[in-house]
KEMARTOR-380246 format. One line per 4 residues: their letters; for each residue x, y, z of C-alpha. Coordinates in steps of 0.25 Angstrom, whole numbers. Layout:
A) X Y Z | ...;
//
This chain:
MMKG) 84 30 19 | 71 28 11 | 69 39 -1 | 56 39 -8;
SHVM) 53 50 -20 | 42 51 -30 | 43 58 -43 | 31 57 -52;
GALA) 25 43 -46 | 40 37 -43 | 43 33 -30 | 58 27 -24;
RSSS) 62 23 -12 | 76 18 -7 | 81 13 5 | 95 10 8;
VWAL) 99 3 20 | 110 -5 29 | 106 -11 43 | 117 -16 51;
AVAV) 112 -24 64 | 121 -28 75 | 131 -13 72 | 127 -1 66;
AVPG) 118 -1 56 | 115 12 44 | 102 17 44 | 100 8 55;
VALA) 108 2 66 | 102 -11 71 | 105 -19 83 | 100 -33 85;
QTSG) 103 -44 96 | 98 -58 100 | 99 -69 110 | 94 -81 111;
QSTT) 90 -90 100 | 87 -83 88 | 73 -81 83 | 67 -79 72;
ESPT) 69 -65 65 | 66 -59 50 | 74 -66 40 | 79 -52 34;
NAQP) 93 -48 28 | 95 -38 39 | 89 -45 51 | 96 -59 56;
SDAT) 89 -72 58 | 93 -85 59 | 78 -89 56 | 74 -95 45;
PVGQ) 69 -85 35 | 54 -86 32 | 53 -94 19 | 67 -96 19;
DPAP) 71 -113 22 | 78 -116 32 | 93 -120 33 | 94 -133 23;
GADD) 96 -147 30 | 98 -161 25 | 84 -166 28 | 76 -153 26;
IVVT) 61 -155 19 | 59 -141 11 | 43 -138 16 | 37 -126 5;
GVRA) 23 -124 3 | 12 -116 11 | 14 -124 24 | 29 -123 24;
SLDR) 27 -107 22 | 17 -108 33 | 26 -115 43 | 38 -105 39;
AIAI) 27 -93 42 | 23 -102 55 | 38 -102 60 | 40 -89 57;
KRDS) 29 -83 66 | 32 -93 77 | 48 -89 78 | 48 -76 75;
PGVV) 47 -66 87 | 36 -56 86 | 24 -57 76 | 29 -62 64;
DAIS) 22 -69 53 | 26 -74 40 | 25 -81 25 | 36 -89 20;
AEDI) 36 -93 5 | 31 -108 2 | 41 -111 -5 | 54 -104 -13;
GKFP) 49 -95 -23 | 35 -98 -17 | 28 -89 -9 | 13 -90 -4;
DTNL) 8 -78 -13 | 12 -72 -26 | 12 -58 -17 | 19 -57 -3;
AESL) 7 -48 1 | -2 -57 -1 | 5 -66 6 | 7 -56 17;
QRIT) -8 -55 19 | -9 -70 25 | -1 -66 35 | -9 -61 48;
GVSI) -13 -47 50 | -7 -44 36 | -16 -38 25 | -14 -31 10;
NRVN) -18 -21 0 | -17 -25 -14 | -15 -17 -28 | -22 -24 -40;
GEGS) -24 -37 -31 | -10 -41 -28 | -5 -38 -13 | 4 -26 -10;
QVSV) 6 -21 3 | 2 -27 17 | -4 -21 29 | -2 -29 42;
RGFS) -11 -27 55 | -18 -16 50 | -6 -8 47 | -5 -5 32;
GGFN) 7 -8 22 | 16 6 26 | 15 2 41 | 21 -12 37;
LVTI) 36 -13 34 | 41 -22 24 | 55 -26 24 | 63 -38 13;
NGRQ) 72 -46 20 | 72 -36 32 | 74 -24 24 | 66 -11 20;
LPAT) 64 -8 7 | 60 4 1 | 45 3 -4 | 38 10 -15;
NIDT) 24 6 -18 | 15 13 -29 | 2 9 -29 | -7 17 -42;
SGGN) -17 4 -43 | -32 9 -41 | -30 23 -49 | -19 26 -38;
LFAR) -11 34 -47 | -4 46 -39 | 1 35 -29 | 14 39 -22;
GAGR) 17 24 -16 | 25 33 -5 | 23 23 7 | 31 13 13;
SFDF) 22 0 10 | 28 -11 3 | 21 -15 -9 | 22 -33 -9;
QNIA) 19 -32 -25 | 33 -29 -27 | 40 -44 -21 | 36 -57 -27;
SEGV) 34 -67 -17 | 42 -76 -25 | 54 -68 -20 | 50 -69 -4;
SGLE) 53 -80 4 | 45 -75 16 | 38 -63 23 | 38 -60 37;
VYKT) 28 -50 45 | 32 -43 57 | 22 -38 64 | 30 -35 77;
GRAA) 41 -25 78 | 55 -29 79 | 66 -21 82 | 75 -27 70;
VPTG) 64 -26 61 | 63 -12 51 | 54 -2 58 | 40 1 48;
GIGA) 30 -7 52 | 20 -6 62 | 12 -16 55 | 23 -27 53;
TINI) 36 -27 46 | 35 -37 32 | 49 -44 28 | 48 -50 15;
DTRK) 61 -61 15 | 65 -64 0 | 74 -77 0 | 89 -79 3;
PLES) 96 -90 -5 | 103 -94 7 | 90 -99 14 | 88 -108 2;
RETG) 88 -122 7 | 94 -127 -4 | 106 -126 -9 | 112 -123 -25;
VTGS) 102 -115 -34 | 86 -117 -30 | 75 -108 -34 | 62 -106 -40;
IGAK) 54 -103 -53 | 40 -98 -54 | 30 -93 -63 | 15 -89 -63;
ALYD) 4 -85 -72 | -4 -74 -67 | -18 -73 -70 | -28 -61 -65;
TSVE) -41 -62 -68 | -43 -47 -68 | -35 -45 -82 | -50 -52 -88;
KSED) -52 -39 -88 | -42 -30 -93 | -40 -27 -108 | -26 -33 -109;
TKHR) -30 -48 -107 | -15 -53 -111 | -11 -51 -97 | -21 -60 -90;
VTPE) -8 -69 -88 | 4 -64 -81 | 18 -70 -77 | 23 -72 -62;
VSGL) 38 -78 -62 | 49 -80 -50 | 62 -85 -50 | 70 -88 -39;
LNYR) 84 -93 -38 | 92 -96 -26 | 106 -101 -25 | 113 -107 -9;
NEEG) 127 -115 -11 | 130 -127 -3 | 137 -120 9 | 124 -111 9;
TFGA) 135 -98 9 | 130 -91 -4 | 119 -91 -8 | 110 -82 -19;
AVFG) 96 -80 -24 | 89 -73 -37 | 74 -71 -37 | 66 -66 -49;
SYQL) 50 -63 -53 | 41 -56 -62 | 28 -54 -61 | 16 -47 -70;
RYSA) 1 -46 -68 | -10 -38 -75 | -26 -35 -67 | -36 -27 -70;
SAQS) -46 -22 -60 | -58 -14 -61 | -58 -3 -49 | -66 10 -46;
NPNY) -60 22 -38 | -68 33 -35 | -62 45 -34 | -65 50 -19;
WNVI) -77 51 -10 | -81 64 -5 | -84 68 11 | -95 75 9;
PTAD) -103 85 22 | -119 79 19 | -122 94 19 | -114 98 9;
FFNP) -117 87 -1 | -132 90 0 | -130 105 -2 | -135 110 -17;
GTFI) -122 112 -23 | -111 104 -26 | -115 89 -22 | -130 90 -27;
NSQT) -139 100 -31 | -156 101 -33 | -157 89 -43 | -148 80 -36;
VIDG) -156 67 -30 | -154 62 -18 | -156 48 -18 | -161 42 -4;
TRPT) -160 48 10 | -150 60 10 | -138 56 20 | -138 59 35;
APYV) -123 58 36 | -111 69 39 | -105 68 26 | -108 59 12;
LVPN) -99 52 2 | -98 58 -11 | -88 52 -23 | -81 60 -31;
DSRY) -83 50 -43 | -83 35 -48 | -72 29 -55 | -68 14 -61;
QFSE) -57 10 -65 | -53 -3 -71 | -37 -6 -70 | -27 -15 -77;
NRRE) -15 -19 -70 | 0 -23 -72 | 11 -28 -61 | 22 -33 -65;
RINF) 35 -36 -53 | 49 -41 -54 | 54 -46 -43 | 71 -47 -41;
QGVL) 79 -52 -29 | 93 -58 -28 | 100 -62 -16 | 114 -67 -14;
QFKP) 120 -72 1 | 134 -76 6 | 136 -83 19 | 151 -84 21;
TDNL) 148 -91 36 | 136 -95 44 | 138 -81 51 | 139 -73 38;
EFTV) 128 -70 26 | 127 -59 16 | 115 -56 8 | 114 -46 -4;
DSLF) 102 -46 -10 | 93 -39 -20 | 78 -35 -24 | 71 -30 -35;
AQNR) 57 -27 -36 | 48 -22 -47 | 32 -20 -46 | 26 -14 -59;
LRES) 12 -8 -58 | 4 -3 -70 | -13 0 -70 | -20 5 -81;
RSEQ) -32 11 -78 | -45 14 -84 | -54 24 -76 | -68 31 -77;
TNWF) -70 41 -68 | -86 48 -66 | -85 59 -56 | -97 61 -51;
NRPF) -101 77 -54 | -109 86 -45 | -120 91 -40 | -123 76 -43;
SEVR) -140 73 -46 | -142 60 -38 | -135 54 -25 | -138 44 -15;
FDDN) -128 41 -3 | -129 29 8 | -136 28 21 | -123 29 27;
PNMA) -124 39 40 | -108 41 42 | -105 45 28 | -116 44 14;
TAIF) -111 39 2 | -116 42 -12 | -120 28 -18 | -126 35 -29;
LRDY) -123 48 -37 | -127 54 -51 | -120 64 -58 | -127 76 -59;
LPTS) -136 76 -73 | -132 67 -83 | -130 78 -91 | -122 86 -84;
PKDE) -105 87 -85 | -99 72 -81 | -86 69 -77 | -80 59 -82;
GFEQ) -66 52 -83 | -61 41 -90 | -45 37 -88 | -34 29 -92;
QQAA) -23 26 -81 | -10 22 -80 | -2 19 -68 | 12 11 -69;
TKAR) 22 11 -57 | 35 2 -55 | 41 -2 -40 | 53 -6 -39;
LGSV) 61 -10 -26 | 78 -15 -28 | 85 -18 -16 | 100 -24 -13;
GLNA) 103 -28 0 | 116 -35 8 | 115 -41 20 | 127 -47 30;
KWEF) 124 -55 43 | 136 -59 53 | 131 -68 64 | 144 -63 72;
APNL) 139 -70 86 | 128 -80 88 | 115 -71 89 | 122 -59 83;
TLTV) 122 -55 68 | 126 -43 62 | 117 -40 50 | 121 -30 39;
DGHH) 110 -26 29 | 109 -16 19 | 101 -14 7 | 98 -4 -5;
SVST) 84 -4 -11 | 74 6 -19 | 61 5 -22 | 54 13 -33;
SSPD) 40 16 -38 | 39 25 -51 | 28 25 -63 | 29 15 -72;
NAID) 26 21 -85 | 23 34 -80 | 33 43 -91 | 28 33 -103;
LYNV) 15 36 -100 | 17 52 -100 | 23 53 -112 | 13 43 -120;
LSPY) 1 52 -116 | 8 66 -115 | 8 68 -129 | -8 64 -131;
YSQR) -14 73 -119 | -6 85 -123 | -10 85 -135 | -25 85 -130;
GAPP) -19 99 -121 | -18 90 -108 | -4 87 -106 | 0 78 -93;
LPSA) 3 87 -83 | 16 81 -72 | 11 79 -60 | 17 86 -47;
PADD) 30 78 -45 | 36 75 -30 | 49 70 -26 | 48 64 -12;
TVRE) 60 58 -5 | 60 53 10 | 72 50 16 | 71 42 29;
KIWA) 81 36 37 | 79 27 48 | 90 23 59 | 89 12 69;
VFGQ) 95 4 78 | 89 -10 86 | 91 -19 95 | 84 -32 97;
FTWN) 85 -44 105 | 80 -58 106 | 79 -69 117 | 72 -82 116;
GEVA) 71 -90 128 | 59 -95 138 | 49 -90 148 | 42 -98 158;
GKPA) 50 -110 149 | 43 -105 137 | 49 -101 123 | 51 -86 122;
NLVI) 57 -76 115 | 59 -61 115 | 63 -49 105 | 65 -37 111;
GARY) 70 -24 102 | 70 -10 99 | 73 -2 87 | 74 13 86;
EQTR) 75 22 74 | 78 36 68 | 70 41 57 | 73 53 48;
VQSD) 63 56 37 | 67 68 27 | 57 72 14 | 59 80 3;
ALQT) 52 83 -7 | 51 89 -20 | 38 94 -28 | 30 103 -36;
YNNI) 14 102 -35 | 2 104 -45 | -6 116 -49 | -19 112 -48;
VWTA) -27 115 -60 | -44 113 -61 | -46 104 -74 | -61 101 -74;
DNDF) -72 101 -64 | -66 91 -55 | -53 88 -59 | -39 97 -55;
RGDS) -24 94 -62 | -11 95 -55 | 0 104 -65 | 13 102 -58;
SGIF) 18 117 -55 | 32 114 -56 | 37 120 -43 | 46 112 -35;
EARR) 48 112 -20 | 57 106 -9 | 52 101 4 | 57 93 15;
QRGN) 51 85 28 | 59 79 39 | 55 70 48 | 62 59 61;
YENL) 57 51 71 | 65 41 79 | 57 26 87 | 61 17 96;
LPAV) 55 5 92 | 54 -9 102 | 49 -21 99 | 47 -34 109;
DFSI) 44 -49 104 | 42 -59 115 | 36 -73 112 | 34 -86 120;
EPIT) 30 -102 118 | 20 -103 131 | 14 -115 124 | 19 -125 113;
NVKA) 19 -119 99 | 11 -108 107 | 18 -92 106 | 15 -81 112;
RVSF) 21 -66 107 | 20 -52 113 | 28 -41 105 | 29 -26 105;
SRTL) 36 -17 97 | 35 -3 93 | 35 -1 76 | 35 10 67;
ARPD) 30 14 52 | 34 26 43 | 26 35 36 | 23 31 22;
YGNL) 33 39 14 | 24 46 6 | 19 53 22 | 34 58 24;
FATE) 35 66 6 | 38 80 8 | 28 84 -3 | 15 91 -2;
SAGA) 4 87 -13 | -8 96 -18 | -20 87 -23 | -32 93 -31;
PGRP) -47 92 -26 | -55 81 -32 | -65 93 -35 | -65 108 -35;
TALG) -63 113 -22 | -74 121 -23 | -85 109 -23 | -78 102 -12;
GIPT) -63 98 -18 | -54 95 -7 | -37 97 -14 | -30 87 -5;
GSKG) -15 89 -3 | -5 81 5 | 9 82 11 | 18 72 19;
NANL) 26 73 33 | 40 68 34 | 40 69 50 | 28 58 52;
LPLL) 34 49 62 | 31 33 61 | 19 27 66 | 24 20 77;
SDNF) 18 7 84 | 17 0 98 | 15 -14 92 | 11 -27 104;
DVSL) 8 -39 99 | 4 -52 105 | 1 -65 100 | -1 -80 102;
EWYY) 1 -90 91 | 1 -106 93 | 6 -116 83 | -1 -129 86;
KPSS) 5 -137 74 | 15 -137 63 | 9 -123 53 | -2 -120 61;
FVSI) -3 -109 71 | -13 -99 77 | -9 -87 82 | -16 -74 88;
GFFD) -10 -61 89 | -14 -47 94 | -7 -33 92 | -8 -20 95;
KRVA) -3 -9 89 | -1 8 92 | 3 17 83 | 7 30 82;
NFLG) 11 40 73 | -2 35 65 | -1 45 51 | -15 54 50;
TGIV) -17 64 40 | -16 79 44 | -23 87 35 | -22 102 32;
NQNL) -27 111 22 | -18 119 16 | -14 126 2 | -2 119 -4;
FGLR) 7 124 -15 | -1 136 -16 | -11 130 -25 | -24 137 -29;
DPSS) -37 130 -30 | -46 132 -44 | -57 127 -39 | -61 132 -25;
GAAG) -73 140 -29 | -67 155 -22 | -72 165 -24 | -66 173 -33;
SRSG) -59 161 -41 | -64 155 -56 | -69 143 -47 | -74 153 -34;
TAAA) -81 161 -47 | -87 148 -54 | -93 145 -41 | -100 157 -39;
FLRA) -105 158 -52 | -111 143 -52 | -118 146 -36 | -123 160 -41;
NNYD) -130 152 -54 | -136 140 -47 | -125 131 -57 | -121 118 -49;
LSDV) -106 119 -42 | -101 107 -49 | -88 104 -51 | -90 106 -66;
NLFT) -97 119 -65 | -87 124 -55 | -75 121 -65 | -82 123 -79;
YSAL) -85 138 -74 | -71 142 -68 | -67 136 -82 | -74 145 -90;
LVQN) -67 157 -79 | -55 152 -82 | -56 149 -99 | -63 164 -98;
GGNQ) -52 172 -92 | -61 172 -79 | -73 180 -87 | -86 174 -79;
AAAT) -97 179 -89 | -88 172 -99 | -90 162 -91 | -103 161 -85;
TQFN) -107 164 -101 | -101 149 -104 | -105 141 -91 | -119 145 -93;
ANYV) -122 141 -108 | -115 127 -106 | -125 125 -94 | -137 118 -96;
AGRG) -147 119 -86 | -149 107 -78 | -139 101 -84 | -125 106 -80;
LQQT) -115 111 -88 | -112 103 -105 | -104 92 -104 | -97 99 -117;
FVDQ) -94 112 -111 | -90 107 -97 | -79 98 -104 | -74 109 -112;
ILSQ) -72 117 -101 | -63 109 -92 | -56 103 -106 | -51 118 -108;
VDIS) -49 124 -95 | -40 119 -82 | -41 129 -72 | -29 133 -64;
SDAN) -28 140 -51 | -27 156 -50 | -25 166 -40 | -39 168 -36;
DPLF) -40 153 -33 | -38 150 -18 | -27 140 -14 | -31 127 -13;
NFSV) -33 120 2 | -28 107 1 | -30 96 10 | -16 92 13;
SQPI) -14 79 20 | -2 76 26 | 3 64 36 | 4 64 50;
NNRE) 7 56 64 | -6 59 71 | -13 46 75 | -10 32 84;
GKIH) -17 22 83 | -19 7 91 | -19 -5 81 | -24 -19 87;
GFEL) -29 -31 83 | -26 -46 83 | -21 -59 72 | -24 -73 71;
AWTN) -18 -82 63 | -18 -98 61 | -12 -107 52 | -16 -122 51;
FFGN) -14 -134 43 | -22 -145 46 | -11 -158 46 | -5 -163 35;
TGFG) -18 -162 26 | -12 -151 20 | -23 -141 23 | -22 -128 31;
FAGS) -25 -114 33 | -18 -101 39 | -28 -89 44 | -27 -75 48;
FTKV) -34 -64 54 | -31 -49 59 | -40 -38 64 | -33 -25 66;
SGDV) -40 -15 76 | -35 -1 81 | -40 13 81 | -35 20 70;
NVDP) -46 15 60 | -54 25 52 | -66 32 53 | -75 31 39;
YADP) -83 43 42 | -73 52 49 | -74 67 46 | -69 70 31;
TVNI) -61 83 36 | -54 74 48 | -44 68 44 | -43 51 46;
FALT) -33 43 55 | -33 29 53 | -23 18 50 | -24 10 37;
GLGN) -23 -3 34 | -29 -8 46 | -38 -19 45 | -42 -34 47;
SANA) -37 -46 40 | -37 -61 38 | -34 -72 30 | -35 -86 27;
TGIY) -28 -96 18 | -32 -112 16 | -19 -122 14 | -17 -135 8;
EKNG) -4 -141 5 | -1 -155 4 | 5 -163 -8 | 11 -153 -16;
ISAR) -3 -144 -16 | -1 -131 -12 | -15 -122 -9 | -20 -110 -2;
IAYN) -31 -102 -2 | -32 -88 4 | -40 -77 10 | -34 -65 14;
WRDK) -44 -53 18 | -41 -39 24 | -54 -31 29 | -56 -17 27;
YLAA) -46 -7 30 | -41 9 28 | -32 11 16 | -29 27 19;
TNQG) -35 40 29 | -40 54 21 | -42 54 7 | -45 64 1;
GNRN) -50 77 7 | -61 70 14 | -52 62 22 | -59 48 17;
PLFV) -52 34 23 | -50 23 14 | -54 9 15 | -51 -3 9;
APFG) -62 -15 9 | -63 -29 15 | -53 -36 5 | -50 -53 5;
TLDV) -44 -62 -6 | -43 -76 -8 | -32 -82 -14 | -28 -97 -17;
NISY) -14 -103 -21 | -12 -118 -25 | 1 -123 -28 | 5 -138 -33;
DVND) 19 -142 -29 | 21 -152 -44 | 36 -156 -39 | 47 -151 -29;
QIAV) 51 -142 -39 | 39 -137 -49 | 24 -131 -42 | 13 -122 -48;
TLEG) 3 -115 -41 | -10 -105 -43 | -13 -93 -36 | -26 -85 -35;
INLT) -29 -73 -29 | -39 -66 -26 | -49 -77 -30 | -62 -69 -25;
SESV) -57 -55 -33 | -60 -48 -21 | -59 -32 -25 | -52 -21 -17;
RTYG) -61 -10 -11 | -57 4 -5 | -68 16 1 | -68 26 7;
RTER) -77 30 21 | -87 21 17 | -89 7 9 | -97 13 -2;
NLVF) -85 25 -3 | -77 16 -13 | -64 23 -17 | -57 11 -24;
AQEL) -60 -3 -29 | -54 -12 -37 | -59 -27 -44 | -49 -37 -41;
KPRF) -49 -52 -48 | -41 -65 -45 | -28 -68 -51 | -21 -83 -51;
LLGA) -8 -86 -54 | -2 -99 -59 | 12 -101 -57 | 24 -114 -56;
RYKF) 37 -113 -48 | 48 -122 -52 | 58 -124 -38 | 73 -128 -40;
//
């Protein structure tokens, strides 16, 4: 069962799962059979394996030589890739307590086909073969843990974080022994990933090479160069500390391990985040009244494109951020015989994020006094705008914002494995896990600021709360058969299996709604109605998921693979919520503002993908290989967005301009007297009608008395009226006609591409390199110039990626310089009433890592991240439609690690 709830910004998920392999399982039944020799499988709690786990040492021997470092890490990853059925890539720890990167996501981006997105410059979520985070399943030790991820960066203060995507910022890399990326489906692997299933493997005490007490202690000093711009300069250097303690007895029958870490980071950035880009028919824009009048200067050539793109405002911010991460892991293992093993493990992760923002906003009042467009023949963008007149009313905003979230993940698990016969293992695995994300200081801020605003006559009002609960019950049974042998005298392997699942969904909501109040020319407020309504939706589906992996070694050290599988990805929890929401328009609806709404759909089907993979790998010398792979995915049940126009909650529109309403009377007055039909004029006259009890003569007298010909209304008069009057709807106002979006299964798509990878070391020189390139294509791309009145369908996250790493390791020195690049990709569709797409511009980052082994126990490290100060940029229909830009600066870490 997965449960998600959201109350005043809080999000919680829990899962309780028991799995029994080769016998009855609750909630899943699992049957696994193997024959022949064992092959490399996932080293997880939930699945048995005889192979050496990723990043762990093999069983101890008298003459073993421990090999550590970058090259040893690559050797283990290459061995896993070569020996695994299907297409599997891996990353291994370089040594105990030392992972290749401080951030797990930044390590994953070095795997072929994997790219990441960033939050304040740090890797957060991953995309695999063009499929973004929600299409990939992340497990820890083979277990699917609940994930809550609320990203409020960049002013996204109303984020709910109701997706399935795992945030890799929450897990410290020092406690991880390895990462595995399963790109082909497997019956024994949990469902939920179309792009890939990514398993995070933590350390187990009985897998340690050495007996007795061993471990490591590490510390780093983080210097973030962006903090130089911050007013609070005392936090330029912050700590990162970690420790791992391991015990294994001489007999190898008992082991215990404890890991803990603490990390603190301060950062700052300059940002720009325009509110919205309007798609306006060119003829409407040049029709005098709303956007231009007789005095408007049109610079250059009048556009011939069918639509023009005009922003609502310009916004500039300076953001200061604090991130504090705490991790803990504890493991006990007991192995009384060679065939029986018990494991009890626990995990705790807490990530606290705080952002303080200073924002300046300049709203572009209409009509404009001067405008200039570019020459785009499809949709022309306004590249220069000037407000109507220098002396006319201005709409400027200066805000101080603070957002703080606290994400916690806790898990306790029990695992028992019994090999009761050759090649037959009984596994019982159960865990209870809870993930929560909540505001970190909302009540404190409310208590501090509420008296101040109340004294000024503007007490803060709560928004409409909603409590959403999604219960998802999944029953599964699977069978898997493994064969190892020869075909035409060549070593070959076959893994064939199938998984059958039934899923039942129930979505419940208890919600209220906001009454929409018109508070200024283009500003609206939502006041909680206090009326609560209960809603319920249900859904169900069942799927049969076959999987076949075949590999053969036609030539010595050359491996060929072919795989077929059917996989699924479930809709985000937010899409399943039963709540409905109604949002205010960005300006009066009489002047083109579009009120939006949304509602969920618990009856959504999962995305189903039929996957075909073929690859060829050549392991031509130690620590070196080259590979090429092709993949094809046929995906059904893609989520589209259905938009219907309807009323919600019986809400009425005070800004409609409809005849008989106050705004309608105001609009008629402005037209009749040749006044500009602008936001300011419409609100001011409507407010005067409210203030004078509907007396139009009195309202007209006041309006005319404060209107200066050629200039407009006096600023002081406008400010006085908007501070005195808020306009609530009445019976004369028509019902709001919301543009309501709802997720629906209505699309299919084909995605295909190829991957290239090459790792090479030059003998014993210490020099080497690793690189990869992934090309992804399909028929699921977006047309940026699509009709703004028609819903857009496209796959988010689809994009090419590449990385290249130079390596040196010899004489105790280990060095890496790496460049990672991700091409532009689509991040979202159907943004706002004009259904705009949202693109992320290409991003490339240069990182360096240098370490020196002082002796066998002590090592010092120096890391540099984003040395080229690459910035993040998102945009709309064209690159000139800026949506968000954030400056990112390099950060450096100087550290030391002691191993004992």
